[in-house]
Residue, then its C-alpha position, 0 to 999 in steps of 0.5 A: m769226129n772222125e774216129l766216130n765216123d769209122y765206127k758209125q756202120r757198126i754202132l747203128k747195127r748195135i755193135a761196137v769195139h772198146h780198147s785203150s787206143l780209141m779216143k776218150f771221147t769215143k770210148e765214153l760214147m761207147e760205154q755210155l751206149f752200152n750200159n743204156g743198152g744202145i749196143k747189144v754186142i761190144f768187142p772189148t779188152k780187159t779194160l771195159a771187163v775189169v776196169l770199168n763197171a759194165p755188167t751184161k748179160s753174156v761174155l763170150f771168150t774167143s782168147l785167153q791170151k792178151f797182148n801187154g804191149e810187146k807180146k801176147r801173154r796168157c791172162e792171169k786167173s784174176e783177170f779171167v774170173r773177173m771178167a767172167k763176173r760181168a755176165g749176169r745183170r743184177g735185177v734183170d737177168n735170172k742167170s748168167v752166160i758164159i761162153f768159152s769158144v776158142s777157135e783151133n789153129l786151122e792146120s793141113q791134113m796133109k802129111v809128108s811120111y814114108q807111106n806117102i813117098f810109096f804111094y807116088a814110087s808106086k805110080n811112077n811119080i815121086d815128084g807128084l808128092k811135092n805137086t800135091l803138097e803145093l795144092s795143099f794148104l801148106k801152099y799158104k804157109k811158105r815156110t811150112l812147105n818148104s820145110k816139108i818139101a826138105i823133109i821129103k828129101k830126107l826120107k827119100k834118101v832114108l829109103v834109097a840107103g835101106n833099099f826101099l827105093n832104088e836111085n830111080n825112086k822106084k819102089t824095090a821088093k823090100g819097098s813093097i813088103a814095107f808098104s804092105a805092112r803099112f798099118n803097122s808104125n814099124y813097117l820099115a822094120i818089117g819089110q826090112m826083117l822079112n825081106n832078110k827072111v826073118f820071122m819065116f817057117k822053119e817047119e809047118e808048126e812053126v810060125f816065127i824062126e828062133s834060135d834052139n837055145s834061146d828063150g823065145e821072146t828074148f830072141y824076138k826082142e833082140i832080132v828086131n831091136e837089130y832092125c829097128e835100130r837099123i833104121y833109125r841109123y838111116e834117119f839120124e844120119y840124113g837129119v829125120v831124126g835130131k841129135d837129141t834124140s836117143y834110140k827107143l825098140p819101138v815095137i812090143t815083141t810080147y805080141i810077136t810070142a802071144i800070136k806065135e802061141i795062138y798059132k800052136g792052137i792056144p786060145i785067146h784068152e788063155v794066151t791074154k792070161t798068160n801074157n799079161m794083156y788085154c784081150g781086146v788089144l791082142c785081138k786087134k794085133v791078130r787083125e792086123m797080122r792077118h790083114f798083112l798076110e792077106q795083102s802080101p806082095k806076090t814079090k820073089i822073096l814071098m812067093n814060096f811062103t804064099k800058102k803058108h801065110s793063108k794058112i796063118s791067116l785061117i788059123l788065126s781068122l779061127a782063133l778069134k771066132k772061137k774067142m768071140y764064141h767064148c765072150n758070147a758064152s760067157r756073157e750067156t752065163y752071166k745072164 
């Protein structure tokens, strides 16, 4: 009776539970009340649904895992089907209702990245990142919080080794360039290359430096690979990437060639055909390039190229407008 008293308030509200740990008398009472309509909602393990004949109007699944006495395992297909088939009472319901509502794990939206470190470094408050982490949901997952703090230390070592931050945790000129290119996932490599005046201008007609005797795309791939691999070596040395992680070139260099062709005056729709690209993706890359050129920091390294940046940005902007005009003209033709 003591066990029934524990569930008395729930039963009065026509809510019950059913699992193997209950006393036999309690389980039988729950089953009778449920079958007779005395209980409207019951939270059972699979026993009630699979072993006993207990049809109901609706079945709600909140998980596809069950505890087998030692650990959780996924429900087998046959178990799921038998539980789902309990929905719909013969001769009573015109239809059965099966609801599958698995809740997602609550995760913190606070991410740890080089961008975070750059942001707080620009505020001269690198320790503020740790304080922010402690105020986030990660605080409730102490093990996760500690691992994130450890990652911050590793990322800082990479930035210092690459001269993106100085020993006082302040952004260098290279770090400022990289931070301005943060819209691109390879912003560290971009900062590295621009800091070394790669992708600058030899002549007014040219956007990128390239060897006179080399194929443009091959040259770009080699030079981009060199700087991306340099960042990877720093990350490997300080444990940001694991020992089982092999290096892969993260940049698609064909976009570099394509943007150069657009700068030379070739229409975007022709460039996409020549380079076998999706027009929408290339337009997105052009917009990203424009954004970077317009947001480039006024460092000593880039100061001499500010006017040229503006010119390239203007040319890319006009190319996008021409593309929109071409699309609208094509649309009118089909009409």
